C-alpha positions in Angstrom: -52.1 82.6 -4.1 -52.7 80.8 -0.8 -55.5 79.1 0.9 -55.8 78.4 4.7 -56.4 76.0 6.1 -55.6 73.4 3.5 -57.4 70.7 5.5 -60.1 71.3 8.1 -62.1 69.0 10.3 -65.3 70.2 12.1 -68.1 68.6 14.1 -71.6 68.6 12.5 -73.5 71.9 12.9 -70.3 73.9 13.4 -69.1 76.5 10.9 -66.2 75.7 8.6 -64.2 78.7 7.4 -61.6 78.9 4.6 -59.7 81.9 3.4 -58.2 82.5 -0.1 -55.5 85.2 -0.4 -54.9 86.5 -3.9 -52.8 89.4 -5.3 -52.9 90.8 -8.8 -53.4 93.8 -11.0 -56.2 94.1 -12.1 -57.6 92.6 -8.9 -58.7 89.0 -9.5 -62.2 87.8 -8.9 -62.4 84.9 -6.4 -64.8 82.0 -6.7 -65.2 79.0 -4.3 -66.6 75.8 -5.7 -67.1 72.2 -4.5 -65.9 69.3 -6.6 -68.8 66.8 -6.7 -68.4 63.1 -7.2 -68.3 63.5 -11.0 -65.4 65.9 -10.8 -67.5 68.9 -11.9 -67.6 72.2 -9.9 -70.6 73.7 -8.2 -70.1 77.4 -7.4 -70.6 78.1 -3.7 -69.3 81.6 -3.0 -67.7 84.7 -4.7 -65.5 86.1 -2.0 -62.1 85.5 -0.3 -63.7 84.2 2.9 -65.8 81.0 2.5 -68.1 79.9 5.3 -70.1 76.7 5.5 -72.5 77.2 8.4 -74.2 74.3 10.2 -71.9 71.9 8.3 -73.3 68.4 7.7 -71.6 65.2 6.5 -72.8 66.0 2.9 -70.6 69.1 3.0 -67.4 67.0 3.4 -65.2 67.0 0.3 -62.8 69.0 -1.8 -63.3 72.7 -2.5 -61.4 74.8 -4.9 -60.6 78.5 -4.7 -60.2 80.0 -8.2 -58.9 83.5 -8.9 -59.3 85.0 -12.4 -58.5 88.3 -14.1 -57.8 89.3 -17.7 -54.2 87.9 -17.4 -55.2 84.4 -16.4 -56.3 82.3 -13.5 -54.9 80.3 -10.5 -56.5 77.8 -8.2 -55.8 75.9 -5.0 -57.9 73.1 -3.3 -58.8 72.4 0.3 -60.3 69.4 2.0 -63.2 69.5 4.5 -64.1 66.7 6.8 -67.3 66.9 8.9 -67.6 64.4 11.8 -70.8 63.3 13.5 -71.6 64.6 17.0 -70.9 62.2 19.8 
């Protein structure tokens, strides 16, 4: 399992894009979630490509790509930084 990029910085109102590459048989289901300040996950997307359109400062944080199938699961995290427009 791999995720790219592992760290991404964008300017407000840009699109942030992450990719999660997973192999397995049976084919794993992929979920993207954001880890909020309490450490809990909030599901954002159910696909290998994850876009955050018109990113705002509130979108900054750590996201996790989790892949699951009947044989188990794997996960990797990424970090997003959203900077203000100058």
